[in-house]
N, C-alpha and C positions, 0 to 999 in steps of 0.2 A: 491254224490248220496246216498239217504237214503235206508236202507235195507228194502225190502218189505216182506210181508208175502207170504206164498206159493201160495195163490190164487190171489194175487194182482200184477199189473204191476209195474215195477220199476218206482220210482218217480225221475224225473230229474228236479232239480231246476236251472234255468238260470237267472243270474243277468245281469244288464246292463253293458256295457263296461265303462272304461277299466278294463281288467282282469289282475291284478298284481300278479305275481307268487312269488315275493320276500317276505321274512318275515320281512317287515318293518311296524312298527306301528306308530301311531301319537305320542305316547310318545317317541319313538326312535328319530323321527325327531325333536321334540320340545326340548328335553333335550340336544341333540347334538347342537342345535342352541343356547341354553343357555350357553353351554360350550364355543362356538365360540364367544359369546358376552362378556365373562369375560375379555379378554385383553382390550377391549375398555372401559369397566367400570373401570378397574384398572387404566388405563391411565387418565380417568376423575378424579378419586380420587387423583391421583398423582399431577395433574396440578391444580385442583380446590378445593381440600380439601374434607373432609368427608360430606360436604353438598351434594355432588354428590351421595354418598351412601345413604344418608337419602332420597333424592328425588326418587332414584331407588326403595327403599323399600316401600315408600308410594305408588308409581305407581303400583308396583307388588301386594301389598296387596289389593289395590282398584280394580284391574283387577280381582283378584280371588273372592272378595266379590261380585262384580257386576255380574260376570258370574254365580256364585252360586245362587244369588238372581233371576237373569233373568230365569235361568232354573227351579228354584223352582216355580216361578209364572206361568210359561208356562207348568208346569207339565212334564218336560223333565228329562231324566236321567242326573245326575250330572257327568260332565266330567272334573272337575277341576284338577284331578290327572294326566291328560295327559300333563300338562305343557304349554298348548297353551296360557292360560291367563297370566302365568308368562313371557312368551316371549313377549306378547303384552305390558304388563306393563313396562318391562325393555326397550324395543325398544322406547316406548314413552318417557321415561326418558332420554334416550341417545340422542334424537334429540332436547332436550330442554336445556335451560341455567340452571346452578346449582342454580341461584338466582330466578328461577321461584317460585312464591308463591304456597304454598301447596294446597290451594283451587283450583287454576287454574289447577294444575296437576290432582287432584281428578276429577274435572269436565271433563277435557279432556279425561281421561281414561274411565270415565263412558260413555261419548259419543261414544268413540271408541268401547267399548264392546256392548253397547245397540243398538245404531244406526248403527254402522259400521259392526256389526256381528250378534247380537242376533235376530234382527227383521227379518233377512233373513233366519233364521233357524239354526244358529250356524256356527261353524267352517266348512269351505269347501263350504258353500252355499253363502257366501258374494261375490258380484261381484267386490267390491272395497277393497283395502287394508285398513283394519279396523284402524290400527295405524294412517295412514295418514288422514283418515276421521276425527278422533278425533283431530289431530293436526291442520288440515285445519280449522275446526270450531273454535278452540281456537285462531288461528292466525288471523282470520277475526274478531272475536268477541272481543278479548282482545289483541290487537296489542301491546299496551304498555307493558303489563306484559310479553308477549312472546319475547320481544326484549330488555331485560335487561341483559347486558353482564358484566362480570368481567374479570380482568386481571389474567392470569395464575400465580400461585405461587407454583412452584414445591416443594414437601415436602423435597427433599434432592437432592444433586448432582448438578443439573443445576441451573443457575441463571434465574430469571424471564425474559421472553422476553418482552422488552419494546419498540419495534419498532413501534407497532400500538396499538391503544387504543380500537379498536372494530374489529369485524371479517373481514378478508381480502376481502371478497366479498363486504361488505359495504364500505370499504376503496376504492375499485375500483370504485364503483358506485358514491360515494360522492366526492372523491379527485382525481380520475384518476390514470392512470398507474404509473406516476412518484412517487406516494406516496409509492409504494411497491418496488422501485428500491433497497433500502438498506435492505430489509427484507430477511434474509437468508432462502433459500429453506429448510435447515435443520429444522428450526423452524416450517415450514409448515408440514414437513413430520412427525416429532415427536410430534407435538401438542403444542408447546410453544407459542400459540397465543390465543386470545379470541375466544370463540365459544361455540357450544353445547358440552355437556358432552362427548358423544361418537363419535363425528365426527372429532374433531380436530386432533387426533393422527392417521394419515393415516397408520402408521406402525402397530399399534395395530389392526386396522380394517382388514388390509391385512392378518395378522396372523389368525384371525378368519375366513376370507373368504377362505384362503387356507385350513384350517381345514375342512370347509364344503365341499370343492371340494374333498379333500382326502377321506372323509367319504362318498362321493357320496350322500350327502344330497341335493346338488344342482349340476347343470351342468355348463359348461363354457359358454354356448351360450349367456345368458342374460348379465352377468357381462362383458364379453369381448366385445360384440357388443355395450353395453351401453358406456363403457369407450372409446373404439376406435372411435366410431362415434362422441362423444363429443369432443375428442381431434382433430380429423380431421376437424370438423366444426370450432373449434376455430383456428386451424392452417391457414385455408383459410383467415379468417378475420385478423389474426395477420400479415400475409404476405401482405395483402392489406393496412393496416394502423396500424403499431405497436405503434403509439403514442396514439391511441384510444383504441385498443384492446390488452390486455396483452398476454404474452406467454401462449399457451394453457395448458402447464403443470401446471401453477399456478392455472388454473381453476379446474384441476383434483385434486390438493392437497388442495383445499379450499372447505369449505362447506360440503354438504352431499354426494358429488359425489361417493366416494368409498363405504361408508356405504349403500347408496341407491342402488348401483349396486349389492352388494353381499347379503344384508339382506332385503331390502324393495321391490326391483323390482322382487325378486325371490319368493315372497309370494305364497305359494301353493293355488291353487283354483282361483287366480285372474290373472294368466298368462297363455299363451298358453301352450299346452302340446306337440306340435310337434316341432322338431328342427328348421325348417324354420320359423314357427310362433314365436318362442322365439327370433330368431335373428332379425326379423323385429320389434318385441316388444322392444328389447334392443336398436336398432338403433333409433326408435321413441323416446324413453326416453332420449337418449343422445342429439339428435337434439333439441327436445322441451325444454330440460333443458337449453341449451345454448341460445336458442331464448329468453327465459324468462329472463335469466341472462343479456343478452345484451340490450333488449328493453322492457321487461315486467315491471309490476308494483311491482313485488316481487324480492328481491335480489337473493334468491336461488330458482331455479325453479324445483328442484328434486321432491318434493312432488306432485306438480301439474302435472308435466310431467308423473309421474307414474300413477296418478289417471286418467288422460286423456287416457293413453294407456290401463288401465284396462277396460275402456268402449269399447275398440276395440277388446278385447280378444275373444269374440264369433266369430267375423269375422276372426281373425287370426287363430283360430282353424280349419278353412276351408282350410288353406294353408298346404297341405300335399305333401309328396314326391310322385313322379310318381310310380304307381304300375306296375311293369313289368310283362308281361304275360297276362294281361287283354285285352280282345278284345274290342275296342271302338265301341259302338253301333252307327249305322248309321240310320237316320230317313228314 
């Protein structure tokens, strides 16, 4: 409330909901997310070399430049200091192969910033996850460049995993369940397999996800419902025909599942704000991901599952807990 002069009435300014009483800023959220992504980036560097770091720096620099340029052209206040563009660029790099051509990365990040976020009015106004918008456009437009994988070569300590020559989900799709029988689950968990920079090491992603939960940057609703629904869906079909469908735990340890659950499906502004809505959102992401993995045209369905559920967010926001004490109106 602003202070009024002696002859004026008090001025009360009321803004639209939600009214957040915590001292949490966008910078606080974004820089904590960057910290949480560091273990995944380090794991990518460890297994795939410094090409991973190079790609990450290119993507982050491109995101900052595109956001600054977009805001300058549209006459908006520059917000590059809040770290949101850095998070966008790093996430885009982490879901790509370290062998991705630099121009493809630059184009993908530009699409993410401009078409995925900027044209809607900037951070918080975009209905779809901007990172996934950019990735999806590149995946559809430049499929060959987006599917170039290399074998892991740990910098020290471990021997290179040589059980499979391409990501586990592609092995399942092309060669069947038997092709993964000799693959140690340890390799899946620590990331000693071909794949995207920041998704292969489930252990590193979990460390970052736990950090976000501990710092209350995200809540448990979406990650837990996402992973649990995907695992249960996979369990049903594994019990029906284990010769066709792999153990559901393999699906959780492969591809983007864990990174998607903690970092992509929890993107602020594109997900429901109520607890019931978030749980339904997570369940939808998990089930759709497994449907695409089993019968869809794409090997890993995490990106498209999240984008589809983003479209349902306005409806899911209507799912609210019952308000006790309110008298139901009768016509």
